[in-house]
All heavy atoms as an XYZ file, in Angstrom:
1005
protein
N     112.130    124.791    111.863
C     111.357    124.336    113.004
C     112.287    124.187    114.199
O     113.450    123.866    114.050
C     110.709    122.986    112.741
C     109.516    123.041    111.876
S     108.723    121.413    111.860
C     107.621    121.721    110.535
N     111.722    124.335    115.368
C     112.536    124.192    116.569
C     112.821    122.717    116.841
O     112.129    121.828    116.363
C     111.821    124.817    117.762
O     110.728    124.006    118.140
N     113.858    122.481    117.641
C     114.250    121.113    117.980
C     113.120    120.352    118.675
O     112.889    119.179    118.409
C     115.493    121.128    118.876
C     116.762    121.488    118.159
C     117.150    120.447    117.144
O     117.069    119.244    117.440
O     117.545    120.838    116.032
N     112.395    121.014    119.576
C     111.330    120.326    120.318
C     110.187    119.912    119.393
O     109.612    118.840    119.554
C     110.809    121.194    121.463
O     110.215    122.368    120.961
N     109.874    120.743    118.423
C     108.816    120.403    117.464
C     109.249    119.215    116.623
O     108.482    118.281    116.398
C     108.458    121.616    116.574
C     107.532    121.206    115.447
C     107.839    122.722    117.404
N     110.497    119.226    116.160
C     111.004    118.112    115.357
C     111.026    116.818    116.163
O     110.672    115.761    115.654
C     112.404    118.423    114.830
C     112.477    119.506    113.758
C     113.928    119.824    113.428
C     111.730    119.088    112.512
N     111.428    116.887    117.443
C     111.413    115.684    118.285
C     109.991    115.179    118.466
O     109.741    113.981    118.443
C     112.048    115.974    119.643
C     113.555    115.838    119.633
C     114.105    115.800    121.044
N     113.804    117.020    121.783
C     114.553    118.113    121.772
N     115.661    118.144    121.080
N     114.203    119.176    122.454
N     109.036    116.097    118.634
C     107.637    115.699    118.794
C     107.126    115.010    117.538
O     106.422    114.004    117.618
C     106.758    116.908    119.102
O     107.107    117.457    120.340
N     107.481    115.549    116.387
C     107.058    114.938    115.125
C     107.690    113.572    114.950
O     107.035    112.614    114.557
C     107.422    115.832    113.937
C     106.616    117.116    113.802
C     107.207    118.003    112.711
C     105.165    116.824    113.529
N     108.975    113.458    115.272
C     109.646    112.152    115.174
C     109.015    111.162    116.136
O     108.831    109.997    115.800
C     111.135    112.276    115.477
C     111.907    112.960    114.364
O     111.379    113.019    113.230
O     113.026    113.433    114.621
N     108.687    111.597    117.336
C     108.060    110.715    118.322
C     106.701    110.239    117.861
O     106.357    109.068    117.990
N     105.910    111.137    117.282
C     104.579    110.756    116.787
C     104.701    109.793    115.621
O     103.980    108.807    115.535
C     103.805    112.003    116.356
N     105.638    110.037    114.741
C     105.819    109.159    113.574
C     106.298    107.778    114.002
O     105.861    106.771    113.470
C     106.810    109.779    112.610
C     106.951    109.008    111.325
C     107.710    109.839    110.308
N     107.922    109.112    109.108
C     107.047    108.996    108.117
N     105.888    109.579    108.216
N     107.321    108.308    107.043
N     107.155    107.713    115.011
C     107.682    106.446    115.470
C     106.820    105.788    116.524
O     107.104    104.694    116.967
N     105.740    106.434    116.937
C     104.866    105.854    117.935
C     105.455    105.914    119.329
O     105.164    105.082    120.164
N     106.296    106.905    119.602
C     106.948    107.040    120.897
C     105.961    107.616    121.906
O     105.912    108.810    122.132
C     108.176    107.953    120.751
C     108.979    108.041    122.031
O     108.841    107.144    122.873
O     109.747    109.016    122.164
N     105.172    106.729    122.516
C     104.184    107.146    123.505
C     104.470    106.425    124.803
O     104.758    105.234    124.804
C     102.779    106.820    123.029
C     102.416    107.599    121.782
C     101.032    107.194    121.300
N     101.034    107.307    119.864
C     100.794    106.337    119.021
N     100.497    105.146    119.440
N     100.835    106.530    117.722
N     104.378    107.131    125.888
C     104.681    106.533    127.186
C     103.742    105.375    127.479
O     102.539    105.458    127.258
C     104.556    107.590    128.280
N     104.303    104.279    127.977
C     103.498    103.151    128.414
C     103.052    102.200    127.324
O     102.350    101.246    127.584
N     103.432    102.440    126.090
C     103.013    101.549    125.015
C     104.165    100.661    124.594
O     105.322    101.042    124.668
C     102.538    102.355    123.801
C     101.179    102.976    124.015
C     100.612    103.522    122.726
O     101.088    103.148    121.647
O      99.683    104.316    122.808
N     103.821     99.478    124.150
C     104.831     98.536    123.666
C     105.246     98.884    122.263
O     105.786     99.939    122.005
N     104.955     97.995    121.344
C     105.338     98.194    119.948
C     104.580     99.376    119.357
O     103.420     99.597    119.653
C     105.032     96.935    119.145
N     105.272    100.129    118.529
C     104.680    101.307    117.908
C     103.666    100.909    116.845
O     103.891     99.968    116.085
C     105.776    102.156    117.282
N     102.567    101.607    116.827
C     101.563    101.406    115.780
C     102.020    102.156    114.537
O     102.442    103.301    114.629
C     100.207    101.970    116.231
C      99.522    101.170    117.298
C      98.947     99.872    116.778
O      98.534     99.822    115.607
O      98.935     98.905    117.538
N     101.942    101.536    113.385
C     102.338    102.240    112.156
C     101.307    103.300    111.794
O     100.137    103.187    112.153
C     102.368    101.126    111.110
C     101.435    100.092    111.643
C     101.510    100.176    113.138
N     101.760    104.324    111.101
C     100.843    105.347    110.613
C     100.145    104.838    109.363
O     100.737    104.134    108.543
C     101.599    106.634    110.295
C     102.244    107.339    111.492
C     103.040    108.548    111.018
C     101.188    107.760    112.503
N      98.893    105.209    109.223
C      98.095    104.763    108.078
C      98.727    105.198    106.761
O      98.760    104.437    105.801
C      96.669    105.317    108.219
C      95.709    104.698    107.298
S      95.467    102.989    107.792
C      93.934    102.668    107.052
N      99.258    106.412    106.718
C      99.848    106.894    105.457
C     101.060    106.063    105.060
O     101.331    105.873    103.878
C     100.183    108.373    105.553
C     101.281    108.704    106.509
C     101.593    110.185    106.491
N     102.672    110.469    107.396
C     102.609    111.340    108.372
N     101.510    112.029    108.573
N     103.643    111.547    109.146
N     101.814    105.544    106.044
C     102.953    104.684    105.727
C     102.481    103.338    105.173
O     103.050    102.814    104.219
C     103.815    104.454    106.968
C     104.555    105.705    107.418
O     104.910    106.524    106.552
O     104.757    105.860    108.639
N     101.448    102.782    105.803
C     100.914    101.492    105.346
C     100.354    101.592    103.937
O     100.611    100.741    103.081
C      99.823    101.004    106.301
C     100.275    100.650    107.718
C      99.066    100.397    108.601
C     101.198     99.454    107.691
N      99.565    102.640    103.689
C      98.955    102.826    102.368
C     100.033    103.087    101.322
O     100.012    102.513    100.230
C      97.916    103.959    102.400
C      96.705    103.510    103.215
C      97.512    104.378    100.988
C      95.683    104.598    103.485
N     100.983    103.950    101.649
C     102.063    104.248    100.705
C     102.849    103.011    100.327
O     103.146    102.778     99.147
N     103.166    102.185    101.328
C     103.899    100.954    101.066
C     103.087    100.010    100.188
O     103.620     99.411     99.246
C     104.264    100.275    102.389
C     105.072     99.016    102.177
O     106.170     99.111    101.585
O     104.606     97.945    102.600
N     101.795     99.897    100.462
C     100.926     99.039     99.660
C     100.862     99.519     98.204
O     100.969     98.721     97.274
C      99.516     99.011    100.254
C      98.448     98.332     99.418
C      98.737     96.848     99.273
C      97.081     98.550    100.019
N     100.725    100.814     98.012
C     100.663    101.362     96.655
C     101.960    101.104     95.901
O     101.940    100.676     94.736
C     100.371    102.860     96.695
C      99.014    103.277     97.263
C      98.896    104.791     97.302
C      97.882    102.662     96.476
N     103.080    101.351     96.559
C     104.378    101.147     95.890
C     104.602     99.677     95.564
O     105.029     99.335     94.456
C     105.510    101.672     96.760
C     106.870    101.436     96.106
C     107.943    102.225     96.749
N     107.777    103.606     96.313
C     108.538    104.610     96.692
N     109.524    104.403     97.520
N     108.330    105.826     96.248
N     104.313     98.774     96.514
C     104.490     97.339     96.255
C     103.611     96.881     95.098
O     104.065     96.151     94.216
C     104.168     96.520     97.506
C     105.325     96.426     98.482
C     105.064     95.467     99.622
N     103.958     95.906    100.462
C     102.783     95.290    100.564
N     102.533     94.201     99.896
N     101.841     95.761    101.347
N     102.360     97.317     95.089
C     101.433     96.921     94.025
C     101.922     97.438     92.672
O     101.935     96.702     91.684
C     100.014     97.439     94.316
O      99.594     96.949     95.590
C      99.040     97.004     93.246
N     102.330     98.699     92.638
C     102.804     99.300     91.388
C     104.042     98.577     90.860
O     104.108     98.230     89.678
C     103.123    100.783     91.610
C     103.670    101.478     90.380
C     103.970    102.938     90.634
N     104.931    103.177     91.695
C     106.256    103.011     91.569
N     106.770    102.593     90.430
N     107.052    103.269     92.582
N     104.993     98.296     91.729
C     106.221     97.640     91.270
C     105.969     96.182     90.872
O     106.586     95.685     89.932
C     107.346     97.728     92.320
O     106.901     97.163     93.548
C     107.779     99.169     92.526
N     105.052     95.502     91.576
C     104.693     94.132     91.193
C     104.066     94.096     89.799
O     104.215     93.125     89.068
C     103.731     93.522     92.209
C     104.393     93.125     93.513
C     103.398     92.722     94.588
O     102.170     92.690     94.309
O     103.840     92.456     95.722
N     103.359     95.169     89.442
C     102.741     95.259     88.119
C     103.734     95.713     87.054
O     103.400     95.749     85.867
C     101.555     96.233     88.160
C     100.404     95.745     88.994
C      99.269     96.755     89.063
O      99.310     97.840     88.462
N      98.217     96.417     89.794
N     104.942     96.083     87.487
C     105.953     96.536     86.539
C     105.656     97.908     85.966
O     106.123     98.232     84.869
N     104.917     98.706     86.687
C     104.540    100.040     86.200
C     105.417    101.101     86.838
O     105.894    100.952     87.955
C     103.068    100.310     86.507
C     102.175     99.326     85.768
C     100.732     99.515     86.064
N     100.259    100.782     85.544
C      99.086    101.312     85.863
N      98.281    100.691     86.695
N      98.709    102.461     85.352
N     105.600    102.186     86.103
C     106.380    103.303     86.634
C     105.470    104.245     87.405
O     104.241    104.229     87.252
C     107.058    104.098     85.502
O     106.038    104.730     84.712
C     107.945    103.196     84.650
N     106.103    105.058     88.217
C     105.376    106.082     88.966
C     104.658    107.018     87.997
O     103.497    107.386     88.216
C     106.376    106.848     89.836
C     105.855    107.696     90.969
C     105.073    106.873     91.974
C     107.005    108.399     91.671
N     105.329    107.358     86.913
C     104.741    108.262     85.912
C     103.470    107.660     85.288
O     102.470    108.350     85.130
C     105.757    108.583     84.815
C     105.218    109.531     83.747
C     106.266    109.946     82.739
N     107.473    110.489     83.302
C     107.601    111.733     83.787
N     106.573    112.547     83.764
N     108.751    112.149     84.271
N     103.500    106.382     84.955
C     102.333    105.725     84.347
C     101.122    105.773     85.278
O     100.026    106.115     84.846
C     102.651    104.264     84.019
C     103.621    104.071     82.885
C     104.084    102.628     82.751
O     103.989    101.848     83.721
O     104.555    102.292     81.655
N     101.344    105.431     86.537
C     100.231    105.412     87.488
C      99.742    106.830     87.759
O      98.534    107.081     87.806
C     100.633    104.699     88.800
C      99.531    104.798     89.842
C     100.976    103.241     88.527
N     100.657    107.771     87.894
C     100.275    109.164     88.148
C      99.428    109.714     87.003
O      98.397    110.354     87.232
C     101.517    110.027     88.356
N      99.841    109.452     85.778
C      99.078    109.936     84.622
C      97.711    109.270     84.542
O      96.710    109.928     84.291
C      99.865    109.696     83.329
C     101.035    110.629     83.171
C     101.895    110.328     81.946
O     101.594    109.345     81.210
O     102.880    111.050     81.737
N      97.678    107.950     84.774
C      96.420    107.217     84.718
C      95.447    107.687     85.806
O      94.246    107.804     85.573
C      96.688    105.721     84.855
C      95.485    104.873     84.540
O      94.707    105.239     83.625
O      95.306    103.836     85.205
N      95.983    107.982     86.987
C      95.139    108.419     88.109
C      94.893    109.921     88.085
O      94.114    110.434     88.906
C      95.794    108.035     89.436
N      95.549    110.631     87.178
C      95.457    112.087     87.077
C      95.885    112.763     88.384
O      95.211    113.652     88.920
C      94.054    112.522     86.657
C      93.686    112.005     85.287
C      92.311    112.462     84.830
O      91.503    112.939     85.615
N      92.070    112.314     83.543
N      97.036    112.311     88.863
C      97.654    112.858     90.071
C      99.069    113.264     89.671
O      99.697    112.595     88.843
C      97.721    111.772     91.177
C      98.459    112.264     92.399
C      96.331    111.297     91.540
N      99.573    114.352     90.238
C     100.926    114.761     89.868
C     101.932    113.720     90.339
O     101.765    113.093     91.387
C     101.265    116.132     90.453
O     101.564    116.034     91.828
N     102.981    113.533     89.540
C     104.003    112.554     89.856
C     104.674    112.838     91.206
O     104.806    111.923     92.023
C     105.040    112.515     88.729
C     106.056    111.390     88.828
C     106.383    110.853     87.452
C     107.306    111.859     89.512
N     105.072    114.089     91.509
C     105.689    114.341     92.819
C     104.742    114.040     93.988
O     105.175    113.521     95.021
C     106.055    115.825     92.782
C     106.107    116.173     91.339
C     105.108    115.280     90.664
N     103.457    114.338     93.804
C     102.492    114.087     94.886
C     102.319    112.584     95.106
O     102.315    112.117     96.251
C     101.147    114.746     94.562
C     100.165    114.710     95.703
C     100.483    115.244     96.937
C      98.913    114.146     95.540
C      99.578    115.218     97.989
C      97.999    114.105     96.583
C      98.341    114.653     97.799
O      97.451    114.623     98.838
N     102.213    111.814     94.037
C     102.085    110.366     94.173
C     103.337    109.783     94.829
O     103.242    108.895     95.676
C     101.840    109.708     92.813
C     101.677    108.185     92.838
C     100.552    107.759     93.773
C     101.426    107.661     91.428
N     104.496    110.306     94.474
C     105.735    109.847     95.087
C     105.716    110.103     96.595
O     106.110    109.244     97.390
C     106.935    110.558     94.453
O     108.128    110.211     95.130
N     105.229    111.260     97.007
C     105.158    111.577     98.439
C     104.142    110.693     99.157
O     104.353    110.310    100.303
C     104.837    113.054     98.637
C     106.015    113.940     98.286
C     105.804    115.382     98.667
O     104.649    115.856     98.675
O     106.803    116.046     98.989
N     103.045    110.363     98.477
C     102.049    109.447     99.066
C     102.692    108.082     99.283
O     102.568    107.492    100.354
C     100.802    109.334     98.161
C     100.036    110.647     98.132
C      99.894    108.198     98.649
C      98.956    110.704     97.066
N     103.393    107.582     98.275
C     104.034    106.270     98.382
C     105.086    106.230     99.483
O     105.290    105.198    100.109
C     104.685    105.870     97.055
C     103.716    105.383     96.020
C     104.416    104.768     94.816
O     105.679    104.829     94.729
O     103.714    104.216     93.955
N     105.763    107.342     99.720
C     106.792    107.388    100.758
C     106.213    107.696    102.144
O     106.957    107.760    103.112
C     107.860    108.420    100.405
C     108.725    107.952     99.241
C     109.798    108.943     98.883
N     109.193    110.097     98.217
C     109.491    111.362     98.483
N     110.392    111.673     99.381
N     108.891    112.331     97.834
N     104.901    107.879    102.231
C     104.277    108.158    103.511
C     104.472    109.579    103.988
O     104.303    109.884    105.167
N     104.786    110.481    103.077
C     105.014    111.879    103.439
C     103.744    112.715    103.404
O     103.672    113.757    104.023
C     106.033    112.506    102.492
C     107.365    111.827    102.452
C     108.230    112.300    103.598
N     109.459    111.557    103.677
C     110.648    112.051    103.372
N     110.750    113.276    102.938
N     111.709    111.297    103.516
N     102.757    112.264    102.638
C     101.497    113.006    102.501
C     100.325    112.097    102.806
O     100.337    110.910    102.481
C     101.320    113.535    101.066
C     102.330    114.556    100.638
C     102.082    115.874    101.295
C     103.082    116.897    100.762
N     103.023    118.144    101.454
N      99.310    112.661    103.412
C      98.049    111.944    103.640
C      97.079    112.415    102.566
O      96.573    113.523    102.626
C      97.497    112.255    105.035
C      98.417    111.730    106.109
C      97.698    111.323    107.362
O      96.546    110.877    107.268
O      98.307    111.456    108.416
N      96.858    111.573    101.602
C      96.010    111.930    100.468
C      94.538    111.847    100.842
O      94.149    111.106    101.748
C      96.295    110.984     99.305
N      93.728    112.592    100.129
C      92.278    112.544    100.331
C      91.741    111.208     99.829
O      92.394    110.508     99.053
C      91.598    113.683     99.564
O      91.691    113.441     98.166
N      90.550    110.873    100.270
C      89.940    109.618     99.825
C      89.710    109.623     98.314
O      89.803    108.574     97.669
C      88.634    109.354    100.571
O      87.720    110.404    100.368
N      89.460    110.793     97.731
C      89.257    110.880     96.287
C      90.547    110.568     95.525
O      90.536    109.840     94.534
C      88.752    112.274     95.877
C      87.342    112.569     96.326
C      87.267    113.169     97.735
O      88.323    113.299     98.425
O      86.158    113.486     98.172
N      91.653    111.105     95.997
C      92.942    110.847     95.343
C      93.310    109.375     95.500
O      93.727    108.721     94.539
C      94.046    111.762     95.920
C      95.429    111.316     95.450
C      93.800    113.213     95.530
N      93.145    108.843     96.709
C      93.460    107.430     96.926
C      92.599    106.534     96.050
O      93.096    105.561     95.481
C      93.285    107.063     98.397
C      94.326    107.638     99.351
C      93.975    107.290    100.788
C      95.723    107.174     98.991
N      91.317    106.854     95.919
C      90.429    106.049     95.075
C      90.909    106.062     93.629
O      90.892    105.029     92.949
C      88.998    106.553     95.175
N      91.362    107.207     93.134
C      91.863    107.294     91.758
C      93.113    106.430     91.593
O      93.259    105.731     90.584
C      92.178    108.747     91.410
N      93.989    106.443     92.585
C      95.210    105.641     92.509
C      94.873    104.157     92.612
O      95.404    103.334     91.864
C      96.226    106.067     93.593
C      97.457    105.168     93.566
C      96.629    107.526     93.411
N      93.962    103.794     93.525
C      93.544    102.386     93.648
C      93.000    101.885     92.321
O      93.345    100.794     91.874
C      92.440    102.199     94.691
C      92.772    102.557     96.117
C      91.750    102.810     97.026
C      94.079    102.644     96.582
C      92.017    103.128     98.343
C      94.357    102.964     97.890
C      93.327    103.205     98.777
O      93.593    103.528    100.072
N      92.124    102.687     91.701
C      91.525    102.278     90.421
C      92.598    102.117     89.350
O      92.556    101.182     88.547
C      90.475    103.285     89.973
C      89.145    103.133     90.668
C      88.056    103.961     90.001
N      88.351    105.387     90.004
C      87.976    106.231     90.975
N      87.284    105.799     92.004
N      88.278    107.507     90.896
N      93.551    103.024     89.339
C      94.632    102.949     88.365
C      95.427    101.654     88.523
O      95.922    101.099     87.541
C      95.569    104.147     88.538
O      96.698    104.019     87.727
N      95.529    101.173     89.755
C      96.264     99.940     90.030
C      95.385     98.695     89.947
O      95.853     97.586     90.195
C      96.918    100.023     91.416
C      98.012    101.079     91.565
C      98.394    101.253     93.024
C      99.227    100.707     90.720
N      94.112     98.892     89.632
C      93.200     97.764     89.519
C      92.743     97.223     90.868
O      92.353     96.066     90.972
N      92.809     98.051     91.895
C      92.400     97.641     93.236
C      91.058     98.257     93.596
O      90.728     99.341     93.124
C      93.429     98.109     94.284
C      94.850     97.581     94.158
C      95.757     98.289     95.157
C      94.877     96.085     94.384
N      90.324     97.578     94.442
C      89.117     98.131     95.035
C      89.383     98.432     96.499
O      90.392     97.985     97.060
N      88.497     99.147     97.125
C      88.688     99.490     98.528
C      88.735     98.231     99.397
O      89.489     98.161    100.366
C      87.606    100.488     99.014
C      87.950    101.029    100.414
C      86.233     99.864     99.036
C      89.104    101.957    100.450
N      87.974     97.205     99.034
C      87.989     95.953     99.802
C      89.360     95.285     99.704
O      89.856     94.721    100.688
C      86.904     95.013     99.310
N      89.991     95.351     98.524
C      91.342     94.799     98.354
C      92.333     95.520     99.265
O      93.143     94.894     99.937
C      91.831     94.957     96.905
C      90.942     94.268     95.902
O      90.489     93.139     96.197
O      90.703     94.851     94.830
N      92.244     96.830     99.256
C      93.176     97.648    100.042
C      92.992     97.382    101.530
O      93.956     97.120    102.250
C      92.988     99.148     99.725
C      93.804    100.011    100.666
C      93.349     99.427     98.275
N      91.755     97.445    101.988
C      91.504     97.215    103.413
C      91.890     95.805    103.834
O      92.446     95.600    104.918
C      90.043     97.503    103.747
C      89.613     98.966    103.599
C      88.120     99.112    103.846
C      90.419     99.870    104.505
N      91.622     94.824    102.976
C      91.997     93.452    103.286
C      93.500     93.285    103.415
O      93.996     92.641    104.347
N      94.245     93.883    102.491
C      95.705     93.775    102.553
C      96.264     94.505    103.769
O      97.194     94.016    104.420
C      96.326     94.314    101.266
C      96.102     93.385    100.091
C      96.827     93.851     98.855
O      97.928     94.399     98.931
N      96.220     93.633     97.695
N      95.696     95.665    104.086
C      96.152     96.394    105.269
C      95.836     95.615    106.542
O      96.638     95.575    107.470
C      95.512     97.785    105.328
C      95.949     98.756    104.230
C      95.193    100.071    104.362
C      97.448     98.987    104.261
N      94.684     94.969    106.569
C      94.314     94.158    107.736
C      95.290     92.997    107.907
O      95.781     92.745    109.005
C      92.884     93.638    107.594
C      92.509     92.678    108.678
N      92.280     93.079    109.973
C      92.359     91.335    108.665
C      91.996     92.015    110.712
N      92.034     90.949    109.937
N      95.595     92.306    106.820
C      96.526     91.183    106.904
C      97.910     91.628    107.375
O      98.591     90.922    108.101
C      96.635     90.469    105.552
C      95.465     89.551    105.272
C      95.685     88.708    104.035
N      95.695     89.469    102.802
C      94.606     89.894    102.163
N      93.406     89.639    102.656
N      94.701     90.564    101.030
N      98.302     92.823    106.972
C      99.624     93.324    107.369
C      99.702     93.742    108.817
O     100.765     93.677    109.413
C      99.965     94.554    106.535
C     100.779     94.166    105.422
C     101.805     94.927    104.802
N     103.015     95.267    105.458
C     103.670     96.354    105.176
N     103.195     97.209    104.312
N     104.802     96.605    105.755
N      98.597     94.197    109.373
C      98.642     94.758    110.720
C      98.040     93.864    111.787
O      98.243     94.111    112.963
C      97.908     96.111    110.769
O      96.555     95.930    110.363
C      98.597     97.132    109.880
N      97.314     92.847    111.403
C      96.652     91.983    112.365
C      97.666     91.090    113.069
O      98.427     90.381    112.421
C      95.605     91.118    111.656
O      94.998     90.253    112.584
N      97.655     91.095    114.413
C      98.587     90.241    115.141
C      98.175     88.775    115.128
O      98.959     87.901    115.410
C      98.551     90.792    116.567
C      97.201     91.405    116.684
C      96.866     91.912    115.301
N      96.920     88.493    114.819
C      96.414     87.115    114.811
C      96.434     86.584    113.387
O      96.278     87.313    112.426
C      95.001     87.074    115.364
N      96.592     85.296    113.266
C      96.592     84.647    111.967
C      95.615     83.487    111.990
O      95.393     82.871    113.017
C      97.982     84.101    111.634
C      99.035     85.163    111.551
C      98.874     85.938    110.248
N      99.885     86.958    110.168
C      99.618     88.241    110.019
N      98.397     88.660    109.952
N     100.576     89.112    109.940
N      95.057     83.164    110.831
C      94.183     82.010    110.707
C      95.033     80.785    110.459
O      95.978     80.821    109.680
C      93.198     82.188    109.548
C      92.093     83.148    109.862
C      92.154     84.462    109.447
C      90.986     82.728    110.582
C      91.144     85.346    109.740
C      89.973     83.608    110.879
C      90.048     84.914    110.459
N      94.678     79.706    111.131
C      95.376     78.448    110.932
C      94.356     77.360    110.662
O      93.279     77.358    111.235
C      96.170     78.081    112.190
C      97.250     79.085    112.534
C      97.959     78.720    113.816
O      97.949     77.534    114.189
O      98.524     79.628    114.439
N      94.709     76.429    109.795
C      93.809     75.318    109.500
C      93.974     74.282    110.594
O      95.063     73.862    110.921
C      94.106     74.705    108.150
C      93.134     73.574    107.874
C      92.946     73.228    106.444
N      92.336     74.106    105.517
C      91.045     74.413    105.449
N      90.222     74.001    106.357
N      90.595     75.152    104.492
N      92.824     73.904    111.186
C      92.794     72.881    112.232
C      91.768     71.856    111.803
O      90.574     72.103    111.857
C      92.402     73.483    113.605
C      92.352     72.403    114.654
C      93.364     74.588    113.994
N      92.239     70.702    111.342
C      91.309     69.675    110.870
C      90.475     70.213    109.723
O      90.994     70.785    108.777
N      89.156     70.036    109.814
C      88.238     70.513    108.784
C      87.725     71.913    109.078
O      86.982     72.473    108.306
C      87.046     69.558    108.654
C      87.446     68.191    108.136
C      88.026     68.273    106.737
O      87.614     69.075    105.915
N      89.023     67.430    106.464
N      88.094     72.477    110.200
C      87.627     73.814    110.580
C      88.783     74.795    110.563
O      89.934     74.416    110.627
C      87.051     73.791    111.998
C      85.858     72.914    112.129
C      85.340     73.068    113.510
N      84.206     72.180    113.706
C      83.583     72.061    114.822
N      83.951     72.738    115.871
N      82.566     71.242    114.927
N      88.434     76.038    110.551
C      89.443     77.082    110.702
C      89.267     77.697    112.066
O      88.161     77.983    112.491
C      89.262     78.177    109.649
C      89.676     77.722    108.289
C      89.538     78.860    107.334
N      89.988     78.407    106.049
C      90.820     79.091    105.301
N      91.248     80.246    105.683
N      91.213     78.616    104.151
N      90.346     77.901    112.752
C      90.302     78.537    114.061
C      91.064     79.841    113.986
O      92.049     79.957    113.273
C      90.929     77.631    115.115
N      90.600     80.809    114.715
C      91.229     82.117    114.734
C      91.876     82.290    116.104
O      91.211     82.232    117.120
C      90.163     83.181    114.494
C      90.673     84.585    114.536
N      91.970     84.926    114.812
C      90.033     85.753    114.341
C      92.097     86.236    114.774
N      90.940     86.753    114.495
N      93.168     82.504    116.129
C      93.870     82.714    117.380
C      93.760     84.184    117.735
O      94.250     85.041    117.013
C      95.339     82.309    117.232
C      96.201     82.380    118.468
C      95.654     81.413    119.530
C      97.628     82.022    118.133
N      93.096     84.482    118.840
C      92.892     85.872    119.225
C      94.092     86.402    119.982
O      95.009     85.664    120.322
C      91.639     86.000    120.095
O      91.882     85.414    121.351
N      94.082     87.680    120.302
C      95.174     88.304    121.036
C      95.386     87.657    122.392
O      96.483     87.553    122.876
C      94.889     89.782    121.239
C      94.978     90.582    119.987
C      94.651     92.021    120.292
N      94.444     92.746    119.071
C      95.112     93.827    118.740
N      95.995     94.322    119.551
N      94.874     94.427    117.615
N      94.291     87.244    123.035
C      94.388     86.664    124.363
C      94.854     85.218    124.321
O      95.109     84.617    125.347
C      93.031     86.738    125.064
N      94.933     84.615    123.133
C      95.388     83.248    123.009
C      94.258     82.244    122.962
O      94.484     81.062    122.813
N      93.011     82.700    123.070
C      91.865     81.797    122.987
C      91.532     81.563    121.526
O      91.865     82.358    120.672
C      90.670     82.409    123.708
N      90.850     80.449    121.267
C      90.440     80.185    119.892
C      88.937     80.248    119.798
O      88.222     79.961    120.746
C      90.916     78.803    119.414
O      90.369     77.821    120.274
C      92.426     78.726    119.400
N      88.480     80.663    118.623
C      87.051     80.668    118.351
C      86.848     80.024    117.002
O      87.576     80.330    116.059
C      86.472     82.100    118.322
O      87.203     82.858    117.380
C      86.544     82.752    119.692
N      85.910     79.114    116.882
C      85.706     78.463    115.589
C      85.090     79.429    114.600
O      84.350     80.325    114.972
C      84.762     77.314    115.918
C      84.051     77.737    117.153
C      85.005     78.617    117.904
N      85.382     79.223    113.330
C      84.806     80.087    112.318
C      83.419     79.609    111.905
O      82.681     80.350    111.305
C      85.731     80.152    111.096
O      85.861     78.862    110.551
N      83.093     78.354    112.215
C      81.774     77.820    111.891
C      81.208     77.121    113.111
O      81.938     76.672    113.977
C      81.863     76.800    110.765
C      82.256     77.407    109.459
C      82.174     76.382    108.380
N      83.003     76.824    107.291
C      83.655     76.028    106.491
N      83.592     74.740    106.655
N      84.385     76.512    105.531
N      79.917     76.980    113.129
C      79.144     76.300    114.169
C      79.314     76.974    115.514
O      80.187     77.768    115.733
C      79.498     74.805    114.257
O      80.614     74.604    115.075
N      78.440     76.614    116.442
C      78.456     77.235    117.758
C      79.286     76.466    118.760
O      79.347     76.844    119.920
N      79.936     75.375    118.356
C      80.710     74.582    119.281
C      82.092     75.193    119.481
O      82.674     75.745    118.576
C      80.853     73.156    118.766
C      79.556     72.427    118.670
C      79.764     71.017    118.120
O      80.780     70.747    117.506
N      78.798     70.166    118.359
N      82.572     75.061    120.707
C      83.892     75.580    121.014
C      84.949     74.633    120.493
O      84.777     73.430    120.459
C      84.051     75.747    122.514
N      86.039     75.167    120.068
C      87.176     74.405    119.599
C      88.238     74.487    120.684
O      88.590     75.566    121.140
C      87.721     74.993    118.298
C      88.914     74.301    117.686
C      88.522     72.892    117.244
C      89.388     75.094    116.506
N      88.744     73.356    121.129
C      89.707     73.335    122.212
C      91.081     73.048    121.647
O      91.265     72.147    120.841
C      89.339     72.245    123.257
C      90.378     72.183    124.350
C      87.958     72.505    123.812
N      92.051     73.822    122.088
C      93.415     73.630    121.653
C      94.262     73.402    122.889
O      94.200     74.148    123.838
C      93.920     74.859    120.915
C      95.346     74.697    120.398
S      95.946     76.188    119.584
C      95.066     76.077    118.048
N      95.053     72.357    122.900
C      95.886     72.023    124.032
C      97.328     72.313    123.680
O      97.825     71.876    122.651
C      95.718     70.541    124.383
O      96.594     70.194    125.423
N      97.992     73.048    124.528
C      99.395     73.384    124.303
C     100.216     72.779    125.427
O      99.887     72.930    126.592
C      99.602     74.900    124.279
C      98.838     75.654    123.206
C      99.053     77.136    123.374
C      99.283     75.214    121.822
N     101.281     72.097    125.105
C     102.141     71.499    126.119
C     103.485     72.225    126.119
O     103.982     72.634    125.083
C     102.369     70.018    125.817
N     104.025     72.387    127.296
C     105.312     73.084    127.422
C     106.463     72.145    127.190
O     106.425     70.991    127.311
C     105.444     73.711    128.805
C-alpha cells in the first residue's frame, strides 16, 4: 500500500479528524476488547471459545484484536459461547464509552449529563445540585 493510504488508515483508526477533541474508539476495538476480557475472566482459551462458537481460531483472534469486523451472526455465536446476551454486550459497551456516570444522591439517583445538568431518574421534580469553587 502507498504511504498516503496507510496514513489515512492510521488516521481513521486513531480518530484523527480535524476539529475533534478526543478520538472516538472503533466499534470493532471495543467489541474485541470486551470478548477477550470476558473470555480471560472465564479462564477459557481462544481455542475453546472458537470451537464452541464454530468460528475459526485465527478469525476469532483477529476479532478480539480489533482487526476484523465480524458479522452479527458470528458475533452472536461468540456471545452465546461466552454466556452473554446482546443486552449484556450493549450494556457493557455503553458503560465503557459513556462520559456520564450515575451517582447516588440521597434516596434518588441523578444522572450527570454532558452539559453538567442533572436530571432525576424518578418523579417529575427537578433535582438541584450546588457546586462551590
